[in-house]
C-alpha positions as MATLAB code, in Angstrom:
seq = 'MSQPPRRPRTLNDARTEAEAAFKKVTAKPVEAPPKRQAVPGVKEMVSLRIDQAVLEHFQEGGPGWQDRINAALRKAAGLDG';
ca = [
      39.625   18.394   39.415;
      36.906   20.761   38.610;
      35.487   21.060   35.151;
      35.681   24.347   33.346;
      32.407   26.213   33.262;
      30.278   25.249   30.317;
      29.515   28.012   27.889;
      25.824   28.837   27.566;
      24.089   27.114   24.666;
      22.674   29.189   21.899;
      19.318   28.453   20.300;
      21.060   27.140   17.176;
      23.236   24.749   19.230;
      20.180   23.356   21.017;
      18.259   22.944   17.768;
      21.186   21.190   16.085;
      21.579   18.805   19.021;
      17.840   18.091   19.158;
      17.644   17.424   15.421;
      20.640   15.088   15.577;
      19.098   13.169   18.488;
      15.732   12.989   16.700;
      17.313   11.645   13.508;
      19.117    8.912   15.451;
      15.854    7.741   16.992;
      13.595    8.070   13.967;
      15.873    7.135   11.081;
      14.936    3.613   10.011;
      15.865    1.871    6.820;
      12.999    1.854    4.369;
      11.714   -1.654    3.875;
       9.406   -2.592    1.064;
       6.221   -4.266    2.226;
       6.253   -8.007    1.680;
       4.788   -8.975   -1.663;
       1.635  -11.013   -1.486;
       1.884  -14.212   -3.427;
      -1.091  -14.794   -5.688;
      -2.480  -18.251   -5.182;
      -3.710  -19.676   -8.497;
      -7.463  -20.096   -8.619;
      -8.159  -18.106   -5.461;
     -10.526  -15.206   -5.973;
     -10.710  -12.066   -3.888;
     -13.973  -10.404   -2.945;
     -14.173   -6.800   -4.140;
     -16.802   -4.134   -4.538;
     -17.136   -2.977   -8.120;
     -19.370   -0.350   -9.683;
     -20.506   -1.231  -13.187;
     -23.305    0.030  -15.415;
     -26.720   -1.537  -14.814;
     -26.894   -2.585  -18.485;
     -23.571   -4.437  -18.191;
     -24.733   -6.244  -15.063;
     -28.028   -7.221  -16.676;
     -26.189   -8.508  -19.757;
     -24.133  -10.937  -17.695;
     -27.031  -11.909  -15.406;
     -29.264  -12.802  -18.372;
     -27.337  -16.044  -18.741;
     -28.388  -17.153  -15.253;
     -26.122  -18.536  -12.535;
     -22.406  -18.101  -13.167;
     -22.685  -14.456  -14.172;
     -19.802  -13.481  -11.852;
     -17.586  -16.095  -13.513;
     -18.551  -14.704  -16.916;
     -17.624  -11.183  -15.822;
     -14.295  -12.519  -14.501;
     -13.641  -14.292  -17.809;
     -14.411  -11.112  -19.766;
     -12.063   -9.091  -17.534;
      -9.282  -11.696  -17.885;
      -9.679  -11.539  -21.677;
      -9.625   -7.724  -21.667;
      -6.480   -7.768  -19.491;
      -4.791  -10.301  -21.799;
      -4.575  -12.933  -19.062;
      -6.351  -15.801  -20.789;
      -4.050  -17.926  -22.786;
];
């Protein structure tokens, strides 16, 4: 049993086949990244640019100035209370 001769592929046939094969290999379901759970009381180190006058205001009170800035930001964000 011999197979009938295969008809020559056209450029469009080859492109369609290649795109279908590519989609099969690359199509993955979109998964949302896992949400990070905030641990109460744990602080994260960040770099923050603030005005020199604002920094000096909080540093005038001595040690604990970072905690005072955090408290002011929590209040401004409506998170205290």
